[in-house]
N, C-alpha and C positions, 0 to 999 in steps of 0.2 A: 726423565720424561723427554720425549722427542720435541724439538723446537716447533715442528708443525702442529703437534697436539697442543702445545702451549699457546700458539697463535690462535688456534680454533677455540680453545677455552676462553681466551681473552675476548674474542669477537662475541662469543655466546654470552659472556658476562656483560659486555657492553650493551648488547641488544636488550637483555633483561633490565639493565639499569635504565636505559632510555625509556622502556615501557613503564617502569615504576616511577620515574621522574614525571612522565606525562600524567600519571595518575589515572589512567582510563582503564576501566574493565571492559569486557565485551559489550555489555549493555550500553555504556557510554559511547563506545565506538559506533554501535549501530545507530544510536540517536544522532550522532554527528553526521552520519551519511544521509539519513532521511528523518528530519525532525517531525514530519507529518505522519510517520508510520504509526498506525493504531489510532488515529484521530480522524474525525469527520472533517473533510477539507473543503468540500464544494457542494453546491446545490445545483440540480438539473431539473428541468421541467419536461415531463413526458406527455406525449399525446399518443393515443392508440391508433394503430393502422388497421388491425384486424379486430374481430369480435373479442378475442381473448385479451388483446391489449386494451381495448376500450373498457372492458369489464374490470380489468385490474386498476385502471386509472379511476374509474367510478368508485371502486371499493376502497382504494388506498390513497387516493389523491394524486394531484399532478406534480407536486414538488417532492423530490427525493434527495437524500444526502448520499454523496459518493463516499464509500468506505475504502480507504487505500488498501490494495491487495494485489500482489504480484503473482498469484497462483494461476491465472488464466490470461495470458497475453491476448490483447485484442478485445477484451471484455471489461466492463466496469461492474463492480459489486456495489449495489445501491440498497438503501433502506428508506422506506416511506416515512415521511414526516407525520402524516395523519394517522397511519395505521402501524402495525407491527410486522410488516412484510419486508423480506429481503429477497433480492433476486439478482441474477447476472443479466446484463444487457450488452449486446454486441455493440461496440463503438461505431462501426460502420455497417450500415444496412441491416439493422436488427429487423427480423421478420414481423415483430409485433408492435414495436414502438418507434416513434420519432423522438429524438432527444435534442434539447437545446440548453445552453447555459442559462441560469437564472440570474 
């Protein structure tokens, strides 16, 4: 066996050993990066700007939970506390809602 191949094999084995000693699988690694992923982390209070926004606040309440989600940068995915409504709200200048931390 070529010495370069041996060195590459040794490095590969060392990396696998470090990973197994650490004892983390992919799910553990993901949770280490973002412990709040998949949990409700914060509450916001909505007030309606437009008729549509005011109707949604009247139907589903003012207080909403923020659901962590990275699918749409610049938006928050929120769930109503009083109702069963989910929606995306633009973080800056949403056309239908004003939003503030509760």
